[in-house]
C-alpha positions in Angstrom: 4.0 -69.0 -49.6 4.0 -72.7 -50.3 6.9 -74.8 -49.2 8.1 -75.9 -52.6 8.5 -72.2 -53.8 10.1 -71.3 -50.4 12.7 -74.0 -50.6 13.6 -73.2 -54.1 14.1 -69.6 -53.5 15.7 -69.8 -50.2 18.3 -72.3 -51.5 19.3 -70.0 -54.3 22.8 -68.5 -54.0 21.5 -64.9 -53.7 19.5 -65.7 -50.5 21.0 -65.8 -47.1 19.6 -66.3 -43.6 19.8 -63.6 -41.1 22.0 -65.9 -39.0 24.4 -66.2 -41.8 24.6 -62.4 -42.3 25.2 -62.0 -38.5 27.9 -64.6 -38.5 29.5 -62.9 -41.5 29.1 -59.3 -40.0 31.1 -60.8 -37.0 34.2 -61.4 -39.3 34.1 -58.4 -41.6 35.0 -54.6 -40.9 34.6 -51.2 -42.1 32.2 -50.5 -45.1 31.5 -54.2 -45.7 30.2 -54.5 -42.1 28.2 -51.4 -42.4 26.7 -52.5 -45.7 25.8 -56.1 -44.6 24.3 -54.6 -41.3 22.0 -52.6 -43.6 21.1 -55.8 -45.6 19.7 -57.3 -42.2 17.0 -54.8 -42.3 15.7 -56.0 -45.9 12.2 -57.4 -46.2 12.6 -61.2 -45.7 11.2 -63.9 -47.9 7.7 -64.7 -46.8 7.8 -67.8 -44.8 5.2 -70.7 -45.2 2.3 -70.4 -42.6 3.4 -73.3 -40.7 7.1 -72.4 -40.7 8.5 -72.7 -37.1 11.7 -70.7 -37.2 12.2 -67.4 -35.5 13.8 -64.2 -36.9 17.3 -65.9 -37.3 15.9 -68.1 -39.9 14.5 -65.1 -41.9 15.8 -65.5 -45.6 16.9 -62.3 -47.2 17.7 -61.8 -50.9 21.0 -59.9 -51.4 22.0 -57.8 -54.5 25.7 -57.3 -54.0 28.3 -56.9 -56.6 30.8 -59.5 -57.3 33.6 -57.4 -56.0 31.8 -57.0 -52.7 31.3 -60.7 -52.4 34.9 -61.3 -53.2 36.0 -58.9 -50.4 33.7 -60.8 -48.1 35.2 -64.2 -48.9 38.6 -62.9 -48.5 37.7 -61.4 -45.0 36.2 -64.8 -44.0 39.2 -66.7 -45.3 41.4 -64.4 -43.2 39.2 -64.9 -40.1 39.2 -68.6 -40.5 43.1 -68.6 -40.7 43.3 -66.2 -37.7 40.9 -68.4 -35.6 42.8 -71.5 -36.4 45.8 -70.0 -35.0 44.0 -68.5 -31.9 41.8 -71.2 -31.1 43.4 -74.3 -32.6 41.1 -77.4 -32.3 38.1 -75.4 -30.7 38.0 -73.1 -33.8 34.8 -71.7 -35.2 34.2 -73.5 -38.4 33.6 -71.0 -41.2 33.8 -73.5 -44.0 30.1 -73.8 -44.7 29.6 -70.0 -44.5 32.5 -69.4 -46.8 31.1 -71.9 -49.2 27.9 -70.1 -49.3 29.5 -66.9 -50.2 31.6 -68.5 -52.8 28.5 -70.1 -54.4 27.0 -66.5 -54.4 30.2 -65.2 -56.2 30.1 -67.9 -58.7 26.5 -67.3 -59.4 27.1 -63.7 -59.9 29.8 -64.3 -62.5 27.5 -66.6 -64.3 25.9 -64.6 -67.1 23.2 -67.1 -67.5 21.8 -66.6 -64.0 18.4 -65.1 -63.7 16.6 -63.2 -61.0 13.7 -64.6 -59.1 
C-alpha cells in the first residue's frame, strides 16, 4: 500500500491503532472489554513496505454501533475522573484517546459518511 492511501485510511475515524485499543481495553469492563479484545485480532490495514512501526502501530478498522461507542466514551470519561482523583497531577491523560472515540461516534451518527 502506498503512503498516501495508508495515511488517508488510518486517519479515518473508524480506524484505531492496536495501541489505542489496548489502552481503551484497560479502562472498560465486561462485554465492552471482551468485544474490544476480539477486535484486536482483526486483520490490520496493510502497511507501506517501508513502514517502521511494530505491532502496536497496526491500524484496525472497527465496525461498532453508536451505542457501543457511546458506552466506551462514558467508560473512558469515568476512568479519567477516577484517575484524576487517584493520581492527581501524575494522572494518565486520556483526553486524546477520548477525542478519537468521540470523533468515531460523531462519524457514525453522520448519515453522509461512507465506508472505505
